N, C-alpha and C positions, 0 to 999 in steps of 0.2 A: 617461247620456249628456248631459243638459243642463248639469250643473255639474262635469263631470270635466275634467281638464287633460291635453292630449296630451303624450306624452313623446317627445323628439327626441334624447336621449342626448348633449347637448352643453351646456356651461356658458357663461355670458355672458363670463367673463374669458378662456376658452380661445380665443375668436375673436381677441382683440386682444393678449393676452400671448404667445400661441404664436408670433406673427410676430417677436417680439423675441428669440427664442432665438439664441445664438451659432452660427455655422457650424462645420464640422469643420476639422481642422488641415491639410487639403491645401494651402490657400493659403500658410500659414506654412512648410510643408515645401518648397513650390516656391520661395518667395523665398529661403530659406536655401540651397537647392541652387544657385540662380543665383549667389548671393554666393560660395559656396565654390568652385564651378567656375570662375568668372571670376577669383577670386584665385589659384587654382591655376595657371591659364594665365599670369598675370602672374608668379608665382613661377618658373615654368619659364624665362620670358624673363630674369628677374633672374639665375637660376643660370647660364645659358649666357653671358650678357653679362659678369658679374663673373668667372666662371671663365676667360674668355678674356683677362683682363688679366694673368694670371700667378698664381704660387703664393701670393704675398703677399696676394691677395684671396680666398683660399679661405674664410677666416673669414666674410667678407661673404656669400659664396654659400651658406655653411652654414645661415644663418638661414632663408631661404625653403625650403631643402631640408628642414630640420627641420619647418617648418610643414606641408609636404605630407605628410610621414610621420605626424605627429601627427593631422592631419585625417582621413586615410583609415584609419588604425588605429582611431581613435575611432569613425569611421563603422561600421567592421566590428563593433567590440565592442558599441556601443549598438544597432545594427540587429539583431544576434542576440539581445540581451537585451530588445529593445523599449523601451529607456529613452531615448526620443528627446529628452526634456527635458535629459538630461545632454549629449547630442551638441550640442544648441542652445547650452547654456552654454559648452561647450568651444570651439565655433566662434566665438562672440561674443568670448570672451577672446582667442583667437588673432588674430581680425580686428582687435582693439583694440591688442594688445601688439606683434605682429610688425612692423608698419610703423614704430612708434617705435623698437623695438630695432634694426631695420635702419638707421634714420637715425643712431642713436648709433654703430653699428659702422662705418658708411661715413664718418662724420665731420661730422655736424651738418646744418643746414638747407641750406647752400650746396652742400656736396660731394654730398649725396644728392638735390639738386634738390627738397627738401621732400617726400620720399617718405612722410612721416608722414601726409599728407593721406588716404592710403588707410584710415587708422584710422577715418575718419568713417563708413565702411560698418558699423561695429559698432553705434553708437547708432541709425543709420538702420534697420539690420536689426532691432534690438531694438524699435524703434518699430512696425514693421510686423508683427513676429512675436509680441512679448509684450504690446504695447499701450502706451498713453501713460504710464500710471503706472509700469510696470516699466521703461520705457526711460529714465526720468530719471536713475537712477544711472549708466547706461552713458554718457550724454552728459556727466555731471559728471566721470566718470573720464577721458573724452576730453579735456576742458578741463584737468584737472589734469596729465595727461601732456604736453599741448601746452605748458602753462606751465613744467613741469619741463624740457622740452627747450629752451625758450627761455632759461631761467635758467642751465642748464649747457651751453649751446651752445659757450661758449668752451673748455670742457674737451674736448668731442668733436671740435671743429674743430682743436684743437692736436695731436691724435694721428691725424689723417686721412692716408690715403695719397692720392697724386695720382690724380685721375680725369681722363682725356682730355676735352677740351672737347666733342667730338662725342658722347661717351657721356653727359656731364652734360646736354647739350641734348636728347638722345634721352630720357633719364630725365624731364626736365622736361616734354617734350611728352607722354610716356606717362602721367605722373602727372596731368596736367590732363585729357587726352582720355580716359584709361582710367577714372578715377573718374567723369568726367561721363557716359561711355557706360554704365557699370555702373549708376549711379544712375538714369539715364534708363530703362534697360531694366527695372530692378526697379520703378520707379515706374509705368512704362507697364503692366507686367504687373499690378501691384497695382490700378491704375485700371481696367484692362479687367475684372478679376475683380470689382471693386467695382460696375462698371456692370452686369455680368451678374447679380450678386447683387441689386442694386436692382431690375432688371427682373423677376427671378424673385419678389422680394418683392412688387412691385406686382401681378404676375399672381396671386400667392397671395392677396393682400389683396382683389383684385377678386373672386376665386373665393369667398373666405370671405364677402364682403359679399353676393354673390348668394345664397349659401347662407343667410345670415342673413335676407335679405329674402324668402326662400321660407318662412321660419318666422314672421317677425314683420313687422308693418306698418313702413313706412319711418320714420315719425315716432317709433315706439317704438324701432326699432333705433338711430336717431340719439341718442336719450336714453340708451340703454344704453352707446353708445360714449363718451358724455360722463360716464360713471360714475354715472348716475342709476339706482341699483340698487333703488329702492323706487317702482315705478310702479303707481299706483292712481288711476284717474280716474272721476269720476261723470259720467254722461250722462243728461240729463233726458228725452230722447226719441230712441229708436232703434227700428229694426224688425229682427226676427230671423227667419230662414228656416231650417227644417229640411226636408230631403228624405230619403226612404228608399225603397229598392227593395223592392217587394212580393215575398214568397216567396223572399227571399234565403237563408234557412236551408236550404230544399230545394235551392237551386242549389249550395250548398257541398258537399252530399252527392253531387250528380250530375256535377259538373265537376272535372277535375284542378285542383290548387291554382294552377299556373302560368297555366292558361287563365282561371281565375276572376279572378286578380289582373290579368291583362292586360285582361280585359273591363271591370273597374271602372276601371282606369287610362285606357282609351280614353274611357269615358263621362264620368268626372270631369274629364278634361282639357278636354273640351268645356265643361263647367260652369265650369271655371277661366277659360277664355277669355271666357266671358260675364260673369263677375264682374269681370274686369279691364276689359272693355269698358264696364261701367257704374260703374267706380271704386268697387266694393264690396269689403269685406274678408272673405275666406274665413277662418273661424276654425279649422276642422278637419274631418277625415273620421274617422269611427270605424266600421270595418267597411263597411257599405253606406250609412252615414249621412253626410250632407253638410250643413254648417252655414255660413251666411253672415250678416253683419250689415251694415246700412246706418245711417250716422250715428255710427260709432265706428271708429277712434279720432278721426277728423276729423268734426266735426259737419256736418250738412247738413239743410236744411229739407224736402227731397223724399225723405227716407229711405223712407217707406212706398210712395210711388209707384214709385221705382226698384226696390225689392225686388219689388213686384208685377209689374213689367215683366220682371224677371229670372225670376220663377217661370213666367210665361207662355212666355218664351223657352226655359226648361229643358224644358218640355213639348214644344215644337217640336223641340228638339235630341234628345230621347229618341225621338220619332217617326222622325226622320231616321236615328238610330242603329239602330233596329230594322229599318228598310228596308234599310240597308246591310249589316247583319250577319245578317239572317234571324232575329233574336231576337224575342221577344214580351214584353219587359220592361215592367213597369208601375211607377208611382212615386206615392207619397203625398207631398204637400207641405203643411207647416203654417207659418203666419205669425202673429206677434203683435208688439205694440209696447208701449213704455213706458220707464220709467227703469231703468238698469242701472249696475253698477260693472264697469269693465274694467281689466285690468292684467296684470302679470307677477309671479309669485310664485316665490320660491326662487332658488337660483343653480345648481341642477343639473336637467337635463332640463326646462328652462324652456319656457314657451309663453305666448302672448298669449291670454287667455280673458276671457269675460264672465259675470257672475253677476247674478241678479235674477229676480223673478217673471215678467217677459216671456219669459225664456229657458225657464223651466219650461212656461209656457203655450204657447209655440211648439212645444215638443216634444210636448205633449199634443195640439195641433192636428194634428200629423203622425200621431201614433199612433192617434188616433180618426178620422182622415180615411178617405176611400174611395179605392180605386185610381184613378189618373189624375185626381185632383181636387186643388184648392188650397183648403184650409180655413183661414179666418182668424178671429181672435178679434174680439169686439165692439169692442175698442179700435181695432184696425186698420181695422175696417169703417167707423168714423166718419171715419178719415183718408182713405179711398179712395172713399167712396160718391159724392162729387161728380163724379168723372171715370171711374169704373169700373162695370162691370156685376157685381153680386153677388147671389146668390140665398140667401135665408135657409134654413138647415137646421133651425132650431128649437133646442130645448133639448137639450143633450148633457151627460151626466154626466161630469164631469172630476174626477179624483182630487185631493183636497185643496181643490176649489173647489165641488163640488156641481154642480147643473144650471146651465149657462151657455148663452147664445145664441152660435151660430157661423154662419158664412156661407161659401159657396163663391164663389171668384173666377172669373168666367167670361171677362171680356175687359176 
C-alpha cells in the first residue's frame, strides 16, 4: 500500500490529443448536398429560359440538362457503391466546368452575363469539403479557365446567338444574387456547424480537465498539459496520513458488493470534502485505505498541523456517518512526517504518488494503531506538541525500524 501506484486506465497524451481528432464526414456531405441541390435548381431555370427562346437555343439548354443527368446518375451509382469520394470529385468537376462551358456556348462574358461566376462554387466547395491543401488545385483550375475564357472571348462572342436584353438582365441578376445566396447559405451552415463543434469541443475539454483534476493535482495537470512528461519533485518536509477501516475484510464477506462500494463511497466522499476544505492532496484510496498528504505538491509550513486537524475531523465525520447509517464502523489513522519524492511515472495508467520513508512510517502507524485512534510518529510529534494534546504510547515494534516511540493524537 505505501509505495504502490493507483491505476486509472488513461494516458497523459489521450486527454489532449484525443480532442484534436477530425470529425466525421456529415458536414462535408451536407455542404456538397447544398451545392448540388442549389445548382440543380439554377439549371432548371436555365433550361426553361433558354428553351423558351426557340429551337436554335436548344444546344445552350442541353448543357445544364446534361449536368442534372450526370449529377444524379453519379449520385445513384456512388451511393449504392458507397464510394462517396468519387461522387465528390464528379460534382466538383461539374461545378467547375459546366458554368464555363455554358458561357462559351451562349457566347462569352457579355451574352451570358458572366455565368462562369458560378464555377467559384467548385473551389469554395473543395475548401470546405476537402480542406485547404486539397482545395488549392481546384482554385488554380478556376483561375486558368477564367483566363482561357477571357483570352478566347472574341471567338465565343463572334458565334453567339442574340439574347433578349431582359433575359440577359435576368441572367445577370441571377448570377450575382444566386451565387451570393448560395455562398452565404453554405458559409452560414459551415459556420453554424463550426460553432457547434467548438462548443462541443470546449465542453469535452472541460469534462476531460475535470476528470484529470480528479486524478492529479492542478499544478501537476498543468505541467502535463505543457508536455512536461518527467515529473519528479523532492519535498523536504511533508506530512502523510493513512486511514483504514477496522474489520473491512469481514465486511466484504457479509455485504453485497454494490452495498459495500456504496458505503465506502459515501464515507470517503465526506473525507474528500474535508481534504478539499483544508487544501490537502488526496493521493489515493486502495480498498478501504485512504491516503492524504500535506505539503505536496505545493509546499506549506503548517502541513503537520493541518493534517492533524483533518484526522480529528475525519473521526468526527465517521461518528456522524455511523449515527446516520446505523453502522458501527471503526477506523485507524496513522500519521508521519519527513522528506519525500513525489511525481508521475509512466505514460499509461499514470497517477501522482509519493515515495519515501515517511510514507512507509505513516502506513506502519496506521497498521499498528488501535481502533478509533490517531497514532503519530515521533517526527510528527515534535511538529505538533506545541499546540496539540498527544499521549505517549511507548515503544512499538515497527517492521524495518525496530522499537520506536509513538504517540496518540487526542486534540
